C-alpha positions, -999 to 999 in steps of 0.1 A, spaced: 57 -14 265 63 -43 240 43 -38 207 48 -66 184 43 -59 144 24 -88 122 37 -87 88 39 -112 60 72 -99 50 96 -67 64 109 -57 30 90 -74 1 71 -48 -16 54 -15 -4 32 -25 27 59 -46 40 85 -16 38 58 7 57 55 -17 79 94 -22 88 96 15 90 69 17 110 89 -2 137 122 12 132 106 43 139 89 30 173 118 14 185 135 45 195 108 47 223 90 14 224 102 -24 228 89 -24 189 97 -62 168 84 -80 139 70 -115 134 74 -124 96 68 -150 73 99 -140 49 125 -120 66 145 -102 36 161 -71 64 190 -80 90 172 -64 115 180 -86 149 143 -77 160 125 -89 131 118 -130 132 108 -151 112 77 -178 124 86 -211 123 80 -236 111 92 -226 77 78 -257 59 42 -247 70 49 -215 56 58 -223 25 29 -249 20 9 -219 26 24 -196 2 24 -225 -26 -15 -228 -16 -23 -191 -21 -2 -189 -52 -23 -218 -66 -52 -204 -59 -41 -168 -77 -26 -185 -108 -63 -193 -121 -75 -158 -116 -67 -127 -133 -35 -110 -133 -52 -78 -125 -69 -91 -98 -51 -99 -60 -68 -133 -42 -59 -141 -3 -81 -174 1 -63 -177 39 -71 -219 27 -43 -231 56 -51 -221 91 -19 -220 105 -10 -216 142 8 -182 140 -14 -170 171 3 -192 196 38 -182 185 25 -139 192 13 -152 225 41 -171 239 62 -139 228 41 -123 255 34 -86 239 15 -56 253 -1 -51 218 -1 -69 190 0 -45 154 -16 -65 124 2 -51 87 -4 -68 51 -4 -106 64 -14 -124 33 2 -147 14 -15 -177 35 7 -160 69 -24 -151 90 -59 -171 91 -87 -152 106 -92 -184 130 -56 -170 141 -63 -136 147 -95 -147 172 -63 -164 186 -45 -136 199 -47 -126 233 -31 -93 236 -50 -62 223 -48 -60 182 -43 -26 163 -47 -35 126 -33 -16 99 -55 -18 69 -29 -15 41 -53 -26 20 -90 -36 18 -87 -76 22 -95 -77 56 -129 -58 48 -139 -87 20 -136 -123 10 -108 -127 -5 -101 -98 -33 -70 -73 -18 -87 -42 -36 -128 -49 -45 -125 -32 -83 -160 -13 -83 -178 -43 -67 -200 -35 -38 -203 -75 -22 -182 -66 8 -206 -43 18 -229 -73 23 -212 -107 27 -195 -112 -5 -207 -139 -29 -212 -144 -67 -172 -129 -63 -162 -116 -101 -126 -121 -91 -133 -160 -85 -155 -155 -117 -181 -171 -94 -220 -171 -99 -227 -191 -72 -241 -168 -42 -224 -197 -12 -186 -195 -31 -154 -196 -18 -158 -156 -13 -185 -163 10 -172 -186 29 -139 -170 36 -161 -131 46 -187 -162 67 -150 -175 90 -137 -136 90 -171 -122 106 -171 -148 128 -131 -145 138 -128 -106 142 -166 -106 161 -145 -128 188 -128 -101 200 -123 -64 198 -105 -46 167 -91 -13 164 -88 -4 130 -59 27 114 -68 32 78 -39 48 62 -65 71 43 -98 88 44 -108 67 14 -98 35 27 -115 41 64 -143 49 46 -144 20 26 -140 2 63 -172 18 74 -188 8 41 -181 -27 52 -202 -56 69 -170 -70 87 -157 -36 97 -186 -9 96 -194 6 134 -158 -1 142 -133 27 156 -114 36 129 -81 61 130 -62 77 101 -26 73 106 -8 79 75 24 62 62 54 84 70 93 78 54 128 91 57 133 125 49 171 118 50 166 98 21 138 112 0 149 151 -5 155 169 -31 184 161 -49 186 188 -78 169 182 -110 200 188 -134 225 172 -110 203 138 -111 199 140 -146 238 144 -148 250 121 -121 253 82 -125 224 69 -125 187 55 -148 184 93 -158 216 100 -172 221 64 -185 185 78 -210 203 110 -219 179 134 -206 194 169 -207 184 198 -187 157 211 -218 136 176 -216 105 172 -197 102 143 -180 70 124 -162 70 99 -141 52 68 -133 62 39 -111 41 8 -95 54 -29 -86 33 -41 -118 23 -11 -144 10 -29 -170 -6 -58 -149 -22 -38 -123 -52 -22 -141 -64 -2 -103 -26 18 -113 -41 31 -141 -16 29 -169 -45 29 -193 -55 59 -183 -19 74 -182 -17 62 -217 -47 78 -230 -34 109 -213 -2 109 -226 -22 105 -259 -39 148 -251 -3 156 -240 12 149 -277 -10 176 -290 11 205 -270 35 223 -289 61 212 -267 56 173 -273 90 167 -287 105 181 -254 79 153 -232 93 122 -222 78 96 -203 101 73 -176 85 42 -161 98 20 -134 81 -10 -124 81 -51 -135 68 -57 -171 66 -93 -158 77 -107 -195 50 -82 -215 62 -61 -241 50 -25 -238 26 -8 -261 35 17 -286 35 49 -266 21 84 -276 52 101 -261 89 89 -260 84 64 -231 112 48 -212 107 14 -196 129 8 -168 119 -22 -151 117 -24 -109 134 -1 -89 139 -14 -51 167 8 -37 151 37 -20 181 62 -35 173 55 -66 136 62 -65 151 96 -50 170 103 -78 143 94 -99 117 116 -84 138 146 -82 153 142 -116 112 146 -127 94 178 -135 64 159 -122 49 121 -116 17 111 -125 -2 84 -102 -32 76 -113 -48 48 -98 -81 43 -93 -80 25 -56 -49 27 -35 -48 26 1 -26 53 5 -5 69 -22 36 61 -10 45 73 -44 32 104 -43 42 110 -5 80 97 -19 77 124 -53 66 155 -31 92 146 -5 118 151 -33 104 188 -45 89 171 -79 44 179 -76 21 150 -82 -11 148 -105 -36 118 -90 -69 110 -93 -95 123 -66 -118 98 -48 -82 75 -36 -60 73 -11 -38 96 -25 -61 121 -22 -54 128 10 -15 137 1 -21 161 -30 -39 196 -24 -51 209 -56 -34 235 -72 -9 241 -42 18 213 -44 0 192 -73 -35 187 -91 -60 165 -81 -80 155 -111 -117 139 -112 -121 104 -107 -110 86 -141 -114 116 -158 -84 112 -183 -91 148 -200 -85 165 -163 -54 136 -155 -40 157 -185 -52 190 -178 -31 186 -145 0 173 -162 -2 206 -179 -11 224 -158 25 210 -137 41 216 -169 29 251 -173 36 264 -138 51 302 -137 64 293 -103 78 259 -98 98 268 -69 62 273 -53 48 239 -64 80 226 -48 81 242 -16 46 234 -7 54 197 -14 84 196 11 58 219 32 33 190 34 52 163 36 74 177 68 42 186 83 21 147 79 47 122 68 76 121 94 87 94 117 85 113 148 47 121 140 36 89 127 51 74 159 39 95 180 -1 91 172 9 49 171 20 54 205 -14 75 217 -30 50 200 -15 20 221 -14 35 252 -47 41 247 -59 3 234 -42 -10 263 -56 13 289 -89 7 277 -81 -34 277 -74 -34 310 -103 -14 320 -123 -45 304 -104 -73 318 -81 -82 289 -89 -103 258 -110 -135 255 -94 -144 226 -94 -184 226 -69 -208 210 -95 -220 176 -87 -252 165 -59 -256 136 -71 -285 113 -57 -276 79 -69 -263 53 -105 -246 55 -123 -251 23 -118 -256 -15 -125 -230 -44 
């Protein structure tokens, strides 16, 4: 079976890395390959879409839109309709697996033109909205968008509604099988007007447990690396937090973390507590923090990440909206427990009071209580072992690959019984609309 994965990149960001890891996991048993807008790996089975100039124009159009929006909101207008489906169809895959296809890579019309059966791994909410990747409490995607908060629009027939209509017309032209990374994201899909009633399967991300593994708290603090550079001795209690853009992506919960730290600063041992934050500051100056805090900047190397997780006492992931929770999974694979909010993707990963703590949604006091629970736990080794057991049972590449292989076989069989896809070649007339 030949499977073609569509992703904007094969390594630039968490969603891209997740798609690439799945491709590599599947390639042991299937003929797996990728088509991307930007290639960063040296994998010979990853192909870059041509023409490159068209992709560059599409990315520029997307950036122009985002520059007009709040830095906390990510919006993909799919303004250019590139004929990517023609290259997809020419490769003659048996199944096409879509992933994160923003930055102008794949338009709704091009999705409609894909001939083989399509499985879409939802890595955020964009496929079900009028352009935003996370709705931030807006419920207009449950109908037809419009009056878009991300666009600061008061018009009912604004760009978000027009893009929602384009998606509706395209999604309805072909069958789609959805894969959600978490039960939270599956629920969001079923609530949406675009995907309500569609078959949605929950298959979580996976990770390389030969890289993300316990390296020893004292050893990682002493070995050359970011923690040793900070002079973190064995008596310091380290709380880890990380995101690609921790200060600007409000859904990642940095504000909630800071408020929880104010409560932790009241503890008798507060002088021994240190926060370590990784992720790009995007030129911003961090605010004053109630606990001693180190801002490391971006960390892109997996082995460095593993050393950070292994050297921490706990990881806080206070995301308000999260498709999955890769940070939580990686931390637990290193034996470090996690505190996060219930009501989002990470709730699938963390088992309350067993390998971490599920705080009440957006409840800062309970977030601080969760951190205190993990810091004061009488059996930290039991927490670590429970975390490792959860990862071994749920988040290995072999389990993920088997679940996807079974799904592909089922989808392909259903397509054969139905006589194949009736997708047509949509027009590729350039920009679809203006904001």
